[in-house]
N, CA, C and O atoms as a CHARMM CRD file, in Angstrom:
* protein
*
  308
    1    1 MET  N      0.82500  -1.20000   0.00000 PROA 1      0.00000
    2    1 MET  CA     0.00000   0.00000   0.00000 PROA 1      0.00000
    3    1 MET  C      0.86700   1.26100   0.00000 PROA 1      0.00000
    4    1 MET  O      0.65600   2.17200  -0.80000 PROA 1      0.00000
    5    2 MET  N      1.84400   1.30000   0.90700 PROA 2      0.00000
    6    2 MET  CA     2.71500   2.47200   0.99100 PROA 2      0.00000
    7    2 MET  C      3.55800   2.61800  -0.26800 PROA 2      0.00000
    8    2 MET  O      3.81600   3.73000  -0.72900 PROA 2      0.00000
    9    3 ASP  N      3.97800   1.50000  -0.81000 PROA 3      0.00000
   10    3 ASP  CA     4.77400   1.55400  -2.03900 PROA 3      0.00000
   11    3 ASP  C      3.95700   2.17300  -3.16900 PROA 3      0.00000
   12    3 ASP  O      4.46500   2.97100  -3.95700 PROA 3      0.00000
   13    4 THR  N      2.69900   1.79500  -3.23300 PROA 4      0.00000
   14    4 THR  CA     1.81700   2.35200  -4.26300 PROA 4      0.00000
   15    4 THR  C      1.63200   3.85500  -4.05000 PROA 4      0.00000
   16    4 THR  O      1.64500   4.63000  -5.00600 PROA 4      0.00000
   17    5 LEU  N      1.46300   4.25200  -2.80900 PROA 5      0.00000
   18    5 LEU  CA     1.30300   5.67200  -2.49500 PROA 5      0.00000
   19    5 LEU  C      2.55800   6.46100  -2.87000 PROA 5      0.00000
   20    5 LEU  O      2.47000   7.54900  -3.44100 PROA 5      0.00000
   21    6 PHE  N      3.73400   5.89900  -2.54100 PROA 6      0.00000
   22    6 PHE  CA     4.98200   6.56600  -2.89700 PROA 6      0.00000
   23    6 PHE  C      5.15800   6.64600  -4.41200 PROA 6      0.00000
   24    6 PHE  O      5.66800   7.63700  -4.93500 PROA 6      0.00000
   25    7 LYS  N      4.73500   5.60500  -5.10100 PROA 7      0.00000
   26    7 LYS  CA     4.83600   5.61500  -6.56700 PROA 7      0.00000
   27    7 LYS  C      3.93100   6.70500  -7.14600 PROA 7      0.00000
   28    7 LYS  O      4.32900   7.42900  -8.05800 PROA 7      0.00000
   29    8 ILE  N      2.72300   6.81500  -6.61300 PROA 8      0.00000
   30    8 ILE  CA     1.79000   7.84000  -7.08600 PROA 8      0.00000
   31    8 ILE  C      2.35700   9.23400  -6.80600 PROA 8      0.00000
   32    8 ILE  O      2.32000  10.11000  -7.67000 PROA 8      0.00000
   33    9 LEU  N      2.87800   9.43000  -5.60300 PROA 9      0.00000
   34    9 LEU  CA     3.46600  10.72200  -5.24800 PROA 9      0.00000
   35    9 LEU  C      4.68200  11.03100  -6.12200 PROA 9      0.00000
   36    9 LEU  O      4.90000  12.17500  -6.52100 PROA 9      0.00000
   37   10 LYS  N      5.46800   9.99800  -6.41100 PROA 10     0.00000
   38   10 LYS  CA     6.63600  10.18500  -7.26600 PROA 10     0.00000
   39   10 LYS  C      6.20800  10.59300  -8.67000 PROA 10     0.00000
   40   10 LYS  O      6.84500  11.44100  -9.29600 PROA 10     0.00000
   41   11 ASP  N      5.13600   9.99300  -9.16100 PROA 11     0.00000
   42   11 ASP  CA     4.62400  10.33300 -10.49200 PROA 11     0.00000
   43   11 ASP  C      4.02500  11.74400 -10.51600 PROA 11     0.00000
   44   11 ASP  O      4.11200  12.44100 -11.52600 PROA 11     0.00000
   45   12 LEU  N      3.42100  12.15600  -9.40800 PROA 12     0.00000
   46   12 LEU  CA     2.79500  13.47200  -9.34400 PROA 12     0.00000
   47   12 LEU  C      3.80400  14.60100  -9.09600 PROA 12     0.00000
   48   12 LEU  O      3.52700  15.75400  -9.42500 PROA 12     0.00000
   49   13 MET  N      4.93900  14.29000  -8.53500 PROA 13     0.00000
   50   13 MET  CA     5.91200  15.30600  -8.15100 PROA 13     0.00000
   51   13 MET  C      6.29100  16.22900  -9.31300 PROA 13     0.00000
   52   13 MET  O      6.30000  17.44500  -9.12400 PROA 13     0.00000
   53   14 PRO  N      6.60500  15.70700 -10.51000 PROA 14     0.00000
   54   14 PRO  CA     6.92600  16.62800 -11.60600 PROA 14     0.00000
   55   14 PRO  C      5.76700  17.57000 -11.94300 PROA 14     0.00000
   56   14 PRO  O      5.99400  18.71900 -12.32100 PROA 14     0.00000
   57   15 LEU  N      4.54500  17.09400 -11.81000 PROA 15     0.00000
   58   15 LEU  CA     3.38600  17.94800 -12.06200 PROA 15     0.00000
   59   15 LEU  C      3.31100  19.07100 -11.02200 PROA 15     0.00000
   60   15 LEU  O      2.97800  20.21000 -11.34900 PROA 15     0.00000
   61   16 GLN  N      3.62100  18.73800  -9.78000 PROA 16     0.00000
   62   16 GLN  CA     3.60000  19.76100  -8.73100 PROA 16     0.00000
   63   16 GLN  C      4.67900  20.80500  -8.97300 PROA 16     0.00000
   64   16 GLN  O      4.45500  22.00100  -8.79100 PROA 16     0.00000
   65   17 ILE  N      5.84800  20.33900  -9.38400 PROA 17     0.00000
   66   17 ILE  CA     6.93100  21.28800  -9.66700 PROA 17     0.00000
   67   17 ILE  C      6.55200  22.17400 -10.84900 PROA 17     0.00000
   68   17 ILE  O      6.77700  23.38400 -10.82600 PROA 17     0.00000
   69   18 ALA  N      5.97800  21.56600 -11.87700 PROA 18     0.00000
   70   18 ALA  CA     5.55500  22.34400 -13.04100 PROA 18     0.00000
   71   18 ALA  C      4.47500  23.35800 -12.64100 PROA 18     0.00000
   72   18 ALA  O      4.50500  24.50900 -13.07500 PROA 18     0.00000
   73   19 ALA  N      3.53100  22.91900 -11.81600 PROA 19     0.00000
   74   19 ALA  CA     2.48600  23.82600 -11.35500 PROA 19     0.00000
   75   19 ALA  C      3.07200  24.96000 -10.52900 PROA 19     0.00000
   76   19 ALA  O      2.65400  26.11100 -10.65900 PROA 19     0.00000
   77   20 LEU  N      4.03100  24.63800  -9.68600 PROA 20     0.00000
   78   20 LEU  CA     4.69100  25.66200  -8.87700 PROA 20     0.00000
   79   20 LEU  C      5.41500  26.67400  -9.76600 PROA 20     0.00000
   80   20 LEU  O      5.36500  27.87800  -9.51200 PROA 20     0.00000
   81   21 ILE  N      6.08100  26.18700 -10.79500 PROA 21     0.00000
   82   21 ILE  CA     6.76900  27.08900 -11.72600 PROA 21     0.00000
   83   21 ILE  C      5.76600  27.99300 -12.43800 PROA 21     0.00000
   84   21 ILE  O      6.00600  29.19000 -12.59700 PROA 21     0.00000
   85   22 VAL  N      4.65800  27.42600 -12.86000 PROA 22     0.00000
   86   22 VAL  CA     3.62300  28.22300 -13.52700 PROA 22     0.00000
   87   22 VAL  C      3.08000  29.28600 -12.58100 PROA 22     0.00000
   88   22 VAL  O      2.88000  30.43300 -12.97900 PROA 22     0.00000
   89   23 ILE  N      2.84600  28.91000 -11.34600 PROA 23     0.00000
   90   23 ILE  CA     2.33000  29.86900 -10.36200 PROA 23     0.00000
   91   23 ILE  C      3.33700  30.98300 -10.11400 PROA 23     0.00000
   92   23 ILE  O      2.95900  32.15200 -10.04300 PROA 23     0.00000
   93   24 VAL  N      4.60500  30.64100  -9.98300 PROA 24     0.00000
   94   24 VAL  CA     5.64600  31.65500  -9.75100 PROA 24     0.00000
   95   24 VAL  C      5.72900  32.60100 -10.94300 PROA 24     0.00000
   96   24 VAL  O      5.81000  33.81700 -10.77100 PROA 24     0.00000
   97   25 VAL  N      5.70800  32.04400 -12.14700 PROA 25     0.00000
   98   25 VAL  CA     5.76800  32.87500 -13.35900 PROA 25     0.00000
   99   25 VAL  C      4.54700  33.78600 -13.42500 PROA 25     0.00000
  100   25 VAL  O      4.66700  34.95600 -13.79000 PROA 25     0.00000
  101   26 TYR  N      3.38200  33.26400 -13.07800 PROA 26     0.00000
  102   26 TYR  CA     2.16000  34.08000 -13.08200 PROA 26     0.00000
  103   26 TYR  C      2.28700  35.24400 -12.08900 PROA 26     0.00000
  104   26 TYR  O      1.95400  36.38100 -12.42400 PROA 26     0.00000
  105   27 PHE  N      2.76300  34.96700 -10.88200 PROA 27     0.00000
  106   27 PHE  CA     2.90500  36.03100  -9.89100 PROA 27     0.00000
  107   27 PHE  C      3.96100  37.05200 -10.31600 PROA 27     0.00000
  108   27 PHE  O      3.81400  38.24400 -10.04500 PROA 27     0.00000
  109   28 LEU  N      5.00800  36.59800 -10.97000 PROA 28     0.00000
  110   28 LEU  CA     5.99900  37.54700 -11.49200 PROA 28     0.00000
  111   28 LEU  C      5.38700  38.46100 -12.54700 PROA 28     0.00000
  112   28 LEU  O      5.66700  39.65900 -12.57700 PROA 28     0.00000
  113   29 LYS  N      4.55100  37.89300 -13.41000 PROA 29     0.00000
  114   29 LYS  CA     3.87300  38.70000 -14.42900 PROA 29     0.00000
  115   29 LYS  C      2.92400  39.69900 -13.77400 PROA 29     0.00000
  116   29 LYS  O      2.88300  40.86800 -14.15800 PROA 29     0.00000
  117   30 VAL  N      2.17200  39.24000 -12.79800 PROA 30     0.00000
  118   30 VAL  CA     1.25000  40.14300 -12.09300 PROA 30     0.00000
  119   30 VAL  C      2.03300  41.26500 -11.40300 PROA 30     0.00000
  120   30 VAL  O      1.63600  42.42900 -11.46000 PROA 30     0.00000
  121   31 PHE  N      3.13300  40.91300 -10.75900 PROA 31     0.00000
  122   31 PHE  CA     3.96500  41.92200 -10.10100 PROA 31     0.00000
  123   31 PHE  C      4.51100  42.92300 -11.11400 PROA 31     0.00000
  124   31 PHE  O      4.52500  44.12600 -10.85300 PROA 31     0.00000
  125   32 LYS  N      4.96100  42.43100 -12.26700 PROA 32     0.00000
  126   32 LYS  CA     5.46400  43.31800 -13.31700 PROA 32     0.00000
  127   32 LYS  C      4.36200  44.25700 -13.80900 PROA 32     0.00000
  128   32 LYS  O      4.60100  45.45100 -13.98500 PROA 32     0.00000
  129   33 ASP  N      3.16800  43.73000 -14.03000 PROA 33     0.00000
  130   33 ASP  CA     2.04900  44.55400 -14.48100 PROA 33     0.00000
  131   33 ASP  C      1.70000  45.62400 -13.45900 PROA 33     0.00000
  132   33 ASP  O      1.46000  46.77800 -13.81600 PROA 33     0.00000
  133   34 ILE  N      1.67300  45.24200 -12.19300 PROA 34     0.00000
  134   34 ILE  CA     1.36000  46.20400 -11.13600 PROA 34     0.00000
  135   34 ILE  C      2.44000  47.26900 -11.04600 PROA 34     0.00000
  136   34 ILE  O      2.13600  48.45300 -10.90100 PROA 34     0.00000
  137   35 SER  N      3.69300  46.85900 -11.13000 PROA 35     0.00000
  138   35 SER  CA     4.77100  47.85300 -11.05400 PROA 35     0.00000
  139   35 SER  C      4.74400  48.77900 -12.26200 PROA 35     0.00000
  140   35 SER  O      5.06000  49.96100 -12.13400 PROA 35     0.00000
  141   36 THR  N      4.37300  48.26500 -13.42900 PROA 36     0.00000
  142   36 THR  CA     4.24500  49.11700 -14.61800 PROA 36     0.00000
  143   36 THR  C      3.14800  50.15400 -14.41300 PROA 36     0.00000
  144   36 THR  O      3.30800  51.31300 -14.79800 PROA 36     0.00000
  145   37 VAL  N      2.05000  49.74900 -13.81800 PROA 37     0.00000
  146   37 VAL  CA     0.96200  50.69600 -13.53700 PROA 37     0.00000
  147   37 VAL  C      1.45000  51.79100 -12.59300 PROA 37     0.00000
  148   37 VAL  O      1.16600  52.96900 -12.81300 PROA 37     0.00000
  149   38 PHE  N      2.18200  51.41500 -11.54700 PROA 38     0.00000
  150   38 PHE  CA     2.68900  52.40900 -10.60100 PROA 38     0.00000
  151   38 PHE  C      3.71100  53.33000 -11.24500 PROA 38     0.00000
  152   38 PHE  O      3.72800  54.52800 -10.95900 PROA 38     0.00000
  153   39 VAL  N      4.56200  52.79100 -12.10900 PROA 39     0.00000
  154   39 VAL  CA     5.55100  53.63000 -12.80100 PROA 39     0.00000
  155   39 VAL  C      4.84100  54.62900 -13.71300 PROA 39     0.00000
  156   39 VAL  O      5.20300  55.80500 -13.75300 PROA 39     0.00000
  157   40 ASN  N      3.83700  54.16200 -14.44000 PROA 40     0.00000
  158   40 ASN  CA     3.08400  55.07600 -15.31700 PROA 40     0.00000
  159   40 ASN  C      2.35900  56.13900 -14.50500 PROA 40     0.00000
  160   40 ASN  O      2.30400  57.30000 -14.91000 PROA 40     0.00000
  161   41 LEU  N      1.81000  55.75500 -13.37800 PROA 41     0.00000
  162   41 LEU  CA     1.13600  56.71500 -12.51400 PROA 41     0.00000
  163   41 LEU  C      2.12200  57.75600 -11.99100 PROA 41     0.00000
  164   41 LEU  O      1.80100  58.94400 -11.94200 PROA 41     0.00000
  165   42 ALA  N      3.30600  57.32500 -11.60400 PROA 42     0.00000
  166   42 ALA  CA     4.32800  58.25500 -11.12600 PROA 42     0.00000
  167   42 ALA  C      4.77400  59.20200 -12.23700 PROA 42     0.00000
  168   42 ALA  O      5.00400  60.38500 -11.98600 PROA 42     0.00000
  169   43 LYS  N      4.89800  58.69100 -13.46100 PROA 43     0.00000
  170   43 LYS  CA     5.26000  59.54900 -14.60300 PROA 43     0.00000
  171   43 LYS  C      4.17500  60.58700 -14.86700 PROA 43     0.00000
  172   43 LYS  O      4.47400  61.75300 -15.12200 PROA 43     0.00000
  173   44 GLN  N      2.92300  60.16300 -14.80500 PROA 44     0.00000
  174   44 GLN  CA     1.81600  61.10300 -15.01700 PROA 44     0.00000
  175   44 GLN  C      1.80100  62.17100 -13.93300 PROA 44     0.00000
  176   44 GLN  O      1.58000  63.34800 -14.22000 PROA 44     0.00000
  177   45 GLN  N      2.03200  61.77000 -12.70700 PROA 45     0.00000
  178   45 GLN  CA     2.04900  62.72700 -11.60300 PROA 45     0.00000
  179   45 GLN  C      3.20500  63.70600 -11.76700 PROA 45     0.00000
  180   45 GLN  O      3.04300  64.90100 -11.51900 PROA 45     0.00000
  181   46 ALA  N      4.36500  63.21400 -12.18200 PROA 46     0.00000
  182   46 ALA  CA     5.52100  64.09100 -12.39200 PROA 46     0.00000
  183   46 ALA  C      5.24500  65.08100 -13.51800 PROA 46     0.00000
  184   46 ALA  O      5.60400  66.25400 -13.41500 PROA 46     0.00000
  185   47 GLU  N      4.61700  64.62300 -14.58100 PROA 47     0.00000
  186   47 GLU  CA     4.28200  65.51100 -15.70400 PROA 47     0.00000
  187   47 GLU  C      3.27200  66.57300 -15.26400 PROA 47     0.00000
  188   47 GLU  O      3.38500  67.74000 -15.64100 PROA 47     0.00000
  189   48 TYR  N      2.29300  66.16400 -14.47000 PROA 48     0.00000
  190   48 TYR  CA     1.30100  67.11200 -13.96200 PROA 48     0.00000
  191   48 TYR  C      1.97200  68.17600 -13.09200 PROA 48     0.00000
  192   48 TYR  O      1.68000  69.36600 -13.21900 PROA 48     0.00000
  193   49 MET  N      2.87000  67.74000 -12.21000 PROA 49     0.00000
  194   49 MET  CA     3.56400  68.70300 -11.34500 PROA 49     0.00000
  195   49 MET  C      4.44800  69.63800 -12.16500 PROA 49     0.00000
  196   49 MET  O      4.55200  70.82400 -11.84900 PROA 49     0.00000
  197   50 LYS  N      5.08100  69.12300 -13.20600 PROA 50     0.00000
  198   50 LYS  CA     5.91300  69.96100 -14.08600 PROA 50     0.00000
  199   50 LYS  C      5.03600  71.01700 -14.75900 PROA 50     0.00000
  200   50 LYS  O      5.42000  72.18300 -14.84700 PROA 50     0.00000
  201   51 GLN  N      3.87400  70.61100 -15.22800 PROA 51     0.00000
  202   51 GLN  CA     2.95600  71.56300 -15.85400 PROA 51     0.00000
  203   51 GLN  C      2.50000  72.61800 -14.85300 PROA 51     0.00000
  204   51 GLN  O      2.37900  73.79400 -15.19800 PROA 51     0.00000
  205   52 ARG  N      2.25000  72.20500 -13.62600 PROA 52     0.00000
  206   52 ARG  CA     1.84400  73.16400 -12.59000 PROA 52     0.00000
  207   52 ARG  C      2.94500  74.17400 -12.31800 PROA 52     0.00000
  208   52 ARG  O      2.67800  75.37100 -12.20600 PROA 52     0.00000
  209   53 VAL  N      4.18400  73.70000 -12.21200 PROA 53     0.00000
  210   53 VAL  CA     5.31700  74.58300 -11.95600 PROA 53     0.00000
  211   53 VAL  C      5.48600  75.55100 -13.12200 PROA 53     0.00000
  212   53 VAL  O      5.71600  76.74200 -12.91000 PROA 53     0.00000
  213   54 ASP  N      5.37400  75.05000 -14.35300 PROA 54     0.00000
  214   54 ASP  CA     5.47600  75.92000 -15.52400 PROA 54     0.00000
  215   54 ASP  C      4.37400  76.97500 -15.51400 PROA 54     0.00000
  216   54 ASP  O      4.60700  78.13900 -15.84000 PROA 54     0.00000
  217   55 SER  N      3.17400  76.55000 -15.13400 PROA 55     0.00000
  218   55 SER  CA     2.04200  77.47300 -15.08300 PROA 55     0.00000
  219   55 SER  C      2.26800  78.55900 -14.03300 PROA 55     0.00000
  220   55 SER  O      2.00400  79.73400 -14.28600 PROA 55     0.00000
  221   56 VAL  N      2.75100  78.17100 -12.87000 PROA 56     0.00000
  222   56 VAL  CA     3.03000  79.14200 -11.80700 PROA 56     0.00000
  223   56 VAL  C      4.14000  80.09300 -12.25500 PROA 56     0.00000
  224   56 VAL  O      4.08400  81.29100 -11.97700 PROA 56     0.00000
  225   57 GLY  N      5.14600  79.55900 -12.94800 PROA 57     0.00000
  226   57 GLY  CA     6.23200  80.40200 -13.44800 PROA 57     0.00000
  227   57 GLY  C      5.72300  81.42700 -14.45200 PROA 57     0.00000
  228   57 GLY  O      6.11700  82.59200 -14.40400 PROA 57     0.00000
  229   58 LYS  N      4.85800  81.00600 -15.35100 PROA 58     0.00000
  230   58 LYS  CA     4.29000  81.93900 -16.33200 PROA 58     0.00000
  231   58 LYS  C      3.43300  82.99100 -15.64700 PROA 58     0.00000
  232   58 LYS  O      3.48500  84.16900 -16.00000 PROA 58     0.00000
  233   59 THR  N      2.64800  82.56900 -14.67200 PROA 59     0.00000
  234   59 THR  CA     1.79900  83.51000 -13.93800 PROA 59     0.00000
  235   59 THR  C      2.65600  84.52200 -13.18100 PROA 59     0.00000
  236   59 THR  O      2.34100  85.71200 -13.15900 PROA 59     0.00000
  237   60 ALA  N      3.72700  84.05600 -12.56700 PROA 60     0.00000
  238   60 ALA  CA     4.62600  84.96800 -11.84900 PROA 60     0.00000
  239   60 ALA  C      5.24400  85.96500 -12.81500 PROA 60     0.00000
  240   60 ALA  O      5.40300  87.13600 -12.47100 PROA 60     0.00000
  241   61 GLY  N      5.59400  85.52400 -14.01500 PROA 61     0.00000
  242   61 GLY  CA     6.13500  86.42600 -15.03100 PROA 61     0.00000
  243   61 GLY  C      5.13100  87.48900 -15.43400 PROA 61     0.00000
  244   61 GLY  O      5.48600  88.65500 -15.60400 PROA 61     0.00000
  245   62 ILE  N      3.89000  87.09200 -15.58500 PROA 62     0.00000
  246   62 ILE  CA     2.83400  88.05100 -15.94500 PROA 62     0.00000
  247   62 ILE  C      2.66200  89.07800 -14.83100 PROA 62     0.00000
  248   62 ILE  O      2.57100  90.27500 -15.10600 PROA 62     0.00000
  249   63 PHE  N      2.61600  88.63100 -13.58400 PROA 63     0.00000
  250   63 PHE  CA     2.48500  89.56900 -12.46600 PROA 63     0.00000
  251   63 PHE  C      3.68300  90.51300 -12.39500 PROA 63     0.00000
  252   63 PHE  O      3.53000  91.70600 -12.13300 PROA 63     0.00000
  253   64 GLU  N      4.85600  89.97500 -12.62700 PROA 64     0.00000
  254   64 GLU  CA     6.06200  90.80600 -12.58400 PROA 64     0.00000
  255   64 GLU  C      6.01000  91.89400 -13.65900 PROA 64     0.00000
  256   64 GLU  O      6.33200  93.05200 -13.39400 PROA 64     0.00000
  257   65 ARG  N      5.61000  91.51900 -14.85300 PROA 65     0.00000
  258   65 ARG  CA     5.49900  92.52400 -15.92600 PROA 65     0.00000
  259   65 ARG  C      4.42100  93.54900 -15.60200 PROA 65     0.00000
  260   65 ARG  O      4.59900  94.73800 -15.86500 PROA 65     0.00000
  261   66 THR  N      3.31700  93.10500 -15.04000 PROA 66     0.00000
  262   66 THR  CA     2.23500  94.02400 -14.68000 PROA 66     0.00000
  263   66 THR  C      2.71300  95.03200 -13.64400 PROA 66     0.00000
  264   66 THR  O      2.45400  96.23000 -13.76600 PROA 66     0.00000
  265   67 VAL  N      3.41000  94.54500 -12.62800 PROA 67     0.00000
  266   67 VAL  CA     3.92400  95.44000 -11.58700 PROA 67     0.00000
  267   67 VAL  C      4.93300  96.41800 -12.18500 PROA 67     0.00000
  268   67 VAL  O      4.92500  97.60200 -11.84800 PROA 67     0.00000
  269   68 THR  N      5.78500  95.93500 -13.05500 PROA 68     0.00000
  270   68 THR  CA     6.77900  96.80100 -13.69400 PROA 68     0.00000
  271   68 THR  C      6.09300  97.89300 -14.50700 PROA 68     0.00000
  272   68 THR  O      6.49300  99.05500 -14.43600 PROA 68     0.00000
  273   69 HSD  N      5.08900  97.54600 -15.26300 PROA 69     0.00000
  274   69 HSD  CA     4.34800  98.52800 -16.06100 PROA 69     0.00000
  275   69 HSD  C      3.63900  99.54100 -15.14700 PROA 69     0.00000
  276   69 HSD  O      3.63200 100.74000 -15.42300 PROA 69     0.00000
  277   70 GLN  N      3.04900  99.04200 -14.06200 PROA 70     0.00000
  278   70 GLN  CA     2.36500  99.95600 -13.14300 PROA 70     0.00000
  279   70 GLN  C      3.35400 100.90300 -12.47400 PROA 70     0.00000
  280   70 GLN  O      3.05200 102.07900 -12.26700 PROA 70     0.00000
  281   71 GLU  N      4.53300 100.39300 -12.13700 PROA 71     0.00000
  282   71 GLU  CA     5.54800 101.27300 -11.54400 PROA 71     0.00000
  283   71 GLU  C      5.98600 102.34500 -12.53900 PROA 71     0.00000
  284   71 GLU  O      6.16000 103.50400 -12.16300 PROA 71     0.00000
  285   72 ARG  N      6.16100 101.97200 -13.78700 PROA 72     0.00000
  286   72 ARG  CA     6.51800 102.97100 -14.81200 PROA 72     0.00000
  287   72 ARG  C      5.41700 104.00500 -14.97600 PROA 72     0.00000
  288   72 ARG  O      5.68300 105.20300 -15.07700 PROA 72     0.00000
  289   73 ASP  N      4.17800 103.53000 -15.00100 PROA 73     0.00000
  290   73 ASP  CA     3.05400 104.47700 -15.13600 PROA 73     0.00000
  291   73 ASP  C      2.99300 105.42900 -13.95500 PROA 73     0.00000
  292   73 ASP  O      2.71300 106.61500 -14.13200 PROA 73     0.00000
  293   74 LEU  N      3.25300 104.92200 -12.73900 PROA 74     0.00000
  294   74 LEU  CA     3.24400 105.76900 -11.56800 PROA 74     0.00000
  295   74 LEU  C      4.36700 106.80700 -11.61200 PROA 74     0.00000
  296   74 LEU  O      4.17600 107.95300 -11.20400 PROA 74     0.00000
  297   75 LYS  N      5.52900 106.40200 -12.10400 PROA 75     0.00000
  298   75 LYS  CA     6.64500 107.33500 -12.21300 PROA 75     0.00000
  299   75 LYS  C      6.34200 108.44400 -13.22700 PROA 75     0.00000
  300   75 LYS  O      6.76200 109.58600 -13.03800 PROA 75     0.00000
  301   76 ARG  N      5.62700 108.11800 -14.28400 PROA 76     0.00000
  302   76 ARG  CA     5.25300 109.11900 -15.28300 PROA 76     0.00000
  303   76 ARG  C      4.26000 110.12000 -14.72200 PROA 76     0.00000
  304   76 ARG  O      4.26900 111.29200 -15.09900 PROA 76     0.00000
  305   77 LEU  N      3.41800 109.66700 -13.83800 PROA 77     0.00000
  306   77 LEU  CA     2.40800 110.56400 -13.26700 PROA 77     0.00000
  307   77 LEU  C      3.09600 111.46900 -12.25800 PROA 77     0.00000
  308   77 LEU  O      2.44500 112.31400 -11.64400 PROA 77     0.00000
């Protein structure tokens, strides 16, 4: 009886190893997909922040020019 059980387990062992390899490969793929999503999200966030900084810089330039023009107008008066 035990010999038969060991024979069955011996025959099944390669299937278990193959299944384990498939599971590991699947989890690696899932991990890669998740990390790709996070990397893309981080890139989008960085691009958004860059656009915000550029926008603030342009706005500051406009205010600076406005103040400069107003100071010139005040000096003329």
